[in-house]
C-alpha positions, 0 to 999 in steps of 0.5 A: 235580645242576644244569647251568649254561650258561657263555658264554666269548665270541664269535668269528668264523670263515669261513662257507665253512670252517664249512659245507664244500661247502654254497654260501653262498647256502644257509648264509647263511640261518641264519648270515649273514656279514659283509662279510669272509665271517665268521660269528659263533660262540659258545664255550659251555661246560657246568658240571655241579654234582653234590655236591662236584664241579664239572665244566666241559666245555670252556673256550673260547679264553682270552685269552693269545694275541697281537693278531695271533692274535685278529685272525684270529678277532675275539674279541668280546662281553661274555662271559668264562669267569671272569665267567660262572662268577661269575654262576653263583655259582662261582670258577675255584678251585671247579672240580674237573674240566675235561673237554675234548671235544678240544684245538682252541684254541677248546675248551681255551685257557681252561684255561691263563693267564699267570702273570706280567705280562710274559706269559712264564710260563703256569699252569693256570687251574683250580688245583684241577681235574683236566684230562681228555682222551682218550689217543689224542687227546692223542697226536694233538694233541701230534704234530699233522698239518699240517692241524690244527697251527694248532689245537693250540697247545703253550701250551694243552696242555703246562702241563696235563701239566707241572702233573701235573693231566692224566688221560687216558681210554682210548677203550675204557674206560667213562666215569670220570664217573657224571654222563655217558657218552661217545660217541667220534667221529673225523670232526672230529678223532681221538677227540673225546668227546661227553658224554651227560648223564642229567638229570631223565629226559632225555639232554642231549648236549654236541654240541661240533664234531659238530654245532656249531649248528642250521645244521649239522643237515642231513647235508651241512653238514660243516665244512671243518675236519673231517679225515674229512668222510665219516666225519662224515657217517656219525657224524652220521647215526647220532647224529641218528637216535638223538637224534631217536628218544630225544628227546635235547636237544642243547646247542650249543657254537658256535651264537651264537643257539640254546643247545639244541634237540630234533629231529623226523623229517621226509621230509628226515631229522632236523630242528629241532623246538624251540630253547630255552635250557638254563634252560627245562628245569632 
């Protein structure tokens, strides 16, 4: 089995929204903001190459939204999903499985693209892949609450189902993948799935939005986007202690600087031990 970091691009989000109740004077030490209070974030996917299966975990926001939409999120940088896959030696058609931690637009938007030049018809971007989502989360996303409605975009979701490529995972079932186990968490959104990948006697955790970046390691650093922030606190505490004790490697989806890290226990709780790129452990 081989793992590949797939960088799909950079975007910006409001620093206050990303760090919730934590004051800017504190969070800007790790995530400096621009003149509009916006911080730069990555959209980093993970590709698992195992025999004849190529499993892509999340796929960024894509490029099919209009100029007004991207004006809110400042999508930028020289990375793209297709380009990063090509650099790893693969094409979009090679992907066999697309595993979606959750269905917010910056995690699943790259899975659907325009079919026509007039930008009226969409199609799935991975024509040979099965798309995997959590069954409870899928219902949560297609009938969104007012708080998350702007993050669940029908043009990202419905084509997966209409194509017949969508499969849903029941929360109580074991992982359908031999390559990783799944931790379900509910603080950020309903039934976000966190893959725990066994690789070379290590556990590599795709942290998704449970811990978006190194700057989010301290417990109170919880995003304003989370639907149940107190539950996130409990989920983070449990996960970080286990990750520290078992010497897990955290793979960050949104940290624009740090790709991976390990943790150490301090008097303040689990904190950063060492940050490094994925290819340093492969």
